[in-house]
Each structure stands twice: as C-alpha cells, then as structure tokens.
C-alpha positions in Angstrom: 20.0 -4.5 -28.0 18.9 -6.7 -25.0 20.3 -6.4 -21.5 22.3 -9.6 -22.1 23.9 -8.0 -25.2 24.6 -4.8 -23.3 26.3 -6.6 -20.5 28.4 -8.5 -22.9 29.4 -5.2 -24.7 30.2 -3.6 -21.3 32.4 -6.6 -20.4 34.2 -6.5 -23.7 34.8 -2.7 -23.6 35.8 -2.5 -19.9 37.7 -5.8 -19.5 35.4 -6.7 -16.6 33.8 -10.1 -16.2 30.2 -10.6 -17.3 29.2 -11.0 -13.7 30.9 -7.7 -12.7 29.4 -6.0 -15.7 25.9 -7.2 -14.7 26.4 -5.9 -11.2 27.6 -2.5 -12.6 24.6 -2.2 -15.0 22.2 -3.1 -12.2 23.7 -0.6 -9.9 23.5 2.1 -12.6 19.9 1.4 -13.3 19.1 1.4 -9.5 20.9 4.7 -9.1 19.1 6.3 -12.0 15.8 5.1 -10.6 16.5 6.6 -7.1 17.5 9.9 -8.7 14.3 10.1 -10.7 12.2 9.3 -7.7 13.8 12.2 -5.9 13.1 14.4 -8.9 16.7 15.0 -9.6 18.2 15.7 -13.0 20.8 13.3 -14.3 23.2 14.6 -17.0 25.6 12.2 -18.8 27.9 14.0 -21.2 28.0 12.4 -24.6 24.7 10.5 -23.9 22.1 12.9 -22.7 20.0 14.2 -19.8 17.2 12.5 -17.8 14.8 14.8 -16.0 11.5 14.6 -14.2 8.7 16.8 -15.5 5.1 17.3 -14.4 2.3 16.3 -16.8 -0.9 18.3 -16.3 -4.3 16.7 -15.7 -6.3 16.5 -18.9 -9.4 15.1 -20.5 -9.1 12.5 -23.3 -11.5 10.8 -25.5 -11.8 7.0 -26.0 -11.7 6.7 -29.8 -13.9 3.5 -29.8 -16.7 4.7 -27.6 -16.3 8.5 -27.7 -16.5 8.7 -23.9 -14.5 11.4 -22.2 -12.0 10.3 -19.5 -10.2 12.4 -16.9 -6.4 11.6 -16.7 -4.9 12.8 -13.5 -1.7 14.9 -13.3 1.5 12.9 -12.8 5.3 13.0 -13.0 7.1 11.5 -16.0 10.7 11.0 -16.9 12.0 12.6 -20.1 15.3 12.0 -21.9 17.0 14.5 -24.2 19.9 13.1 -26.2 23.2 15.0 -26.2 24.2 16.7 -29.4 27.1 14.3 -29.9 24.7 11.4 -29.7 22.2 13.0 -32.1 24.9 13.7 -34.7 26.0 10.0 -34.7 22.6 8.7 -35.7 
C-alpha cells in the first residue's frame, strides 16, 4: 500500500477529505518520529508497539573481500505487532 492509497483509505473510513486525511497522516508520522527521537515507547492497541533499543558495536566481515569492519553502536526503532494484528494475518 502506498501513502496515496493509505490516505484514500483513511478518508473513506473516517469521512474526512483527502486533504485533511493527508494532514492527519503527516501529523501522525511527525509525532511518531519525535517520540522515537526522544527514546519514548509508543503503544497503539490493536496495532503494536514501537520502541527504541540500543544496538551494540560489533565487527562484521565483508563477504566479497573478507575484510573486517567495525560497526559502531547505535539506536534503532523496533516494532512488535499486537496479538490481534498477528492473528489476522
């Protein structure tokens, strides 16, 4: 599903205009992004949970050359689907 298709679906389900649905989706994405940057956990019942975790520094190997590379530690966003969403798949 593309963003355009998602906006159309939101507009149809909510009765909002496409323009208002686009604004709502953009606001949602911006809010989730701000929460993730702060390291907050976002829980959406029926959908799932977004959370920020730390990934440790590690050494990896380039499969083509065999050279070892150091990958620094960083924070990543993980998503865990809600049980209701998992059952529907």
